[in-house]
N, C-alpha and C positions, 0 to 999 in steps of 0.2 A: 561512560564511554566516548572514545575519540577515536577519529580517522586519523589514524598513525601517518605522519610521512607526507601529508599530501598539500602541496603549497599551491594546487593551481584553485582550488574552489575558497571561498571564506567560510568565515565561521555560520554563516545563516545558512549558506550552501549547504555546508557537511552535515544539519541538524537536519536541512529539509530531505536531505539524503536518508538522511537515518530513519526519517519516517517513511519517507515513500518506500523505500525497499526495503523497510521492516529489519533494518541491518543489525546482528546482534553479536557479541562477543563471541572471536573464533570464525566468522563469517569472512568470506573473501569477495573482494568487491573489484571488478577488472572495467577499465573505461577504454574507448579504444575512440581516436578523433578521425577526421579526415571525411571526406565528400565520398559519399556513400555510393558503392559501386562494388563490382567485383572485384576489383584489386583491395578493396579495404578488406570485404570479409573473406578473402584469400590469405590475405597479411595477417589476419588476426588469426585465423583457424577456423573462423564462425563461431556463433552463439554457442553451438551443440558443444564444441571443444573446449571453449574456454568453462561452461558450467562442468564437465567433465573434470577438465584438469584441480577447477577448485575444488571440488570434492575429495581428489586424489591427493592434493597436497600436504595434509594433515599440517599446516603453518604453526609456528611453535606462535602463541601469543604474546610472546614478549618482543621489543623493537628487533629490526633486523639492524647488522653493521656492516654498511658496506665498506671496501677495502679496495682502493685503488692499487693495482698491480703495475711497477714499471720497472723500467730499466732488464727488458726480454734480450736474449742472445738476438741478434738482428739473422744471424746465418747458422747453417744446420750443415753439416756434412761430414765429410770422410776427407782429414789430409794426404793420406797415402793415393787416393783416385784424383784430389785436388777437383771435387765436384762439392758445389756448397748451392744451397738452397735458402729461399727466405724462408724462416722458422715463424713466423707470426702471419704473417701473408705477404704476397709478391709486392704489393703498394708498398711496402714499409720503408724507410730509408734509416741510413744510420744515422745513429745523434751526431751533431756537428762536433762535438768535441774529440767524435774516435774516430773521425774521418784519418788521421793520420794511422791509427791503425788499420781501417781498409787499407789505404794508398799501400801500406808496408805488406798486404797480404795477410795479417794476421787474425784472420776471420773469425776465431773462437771468440777473441776478446772484443768484439764490434759488436757495441748495445744499441738497439730498434730502438727509432721515436716511435714509440709504440705504447698503450697502455689500456689494461682491460677492467673491468669492475667485476666482484666478486663478494 
């Protein structure tokens, strides 16, 4: 058995974790790091939430394959009303190579300097 996609722990640490936590095939283990306090517990949803989430996820045993999504449209809106809003989030800027489109007010073709992982 192998702890997949974990580059934080050495092989010896992974083996020790498997023994200590009695990790078996199909188990899901989450780690959280930071100074213990209200913000860390609140951010991670607390251990009860994580435990419940693990049981309900029913994750596949095969490795996950992550995909980077790029070239999001920067703005979303209506030409007739000439009202445009950030599509991804308001702190995303247009790609440098699309600034001429932005300056020409060709907003539907402007891509955002943004990405997501799915």
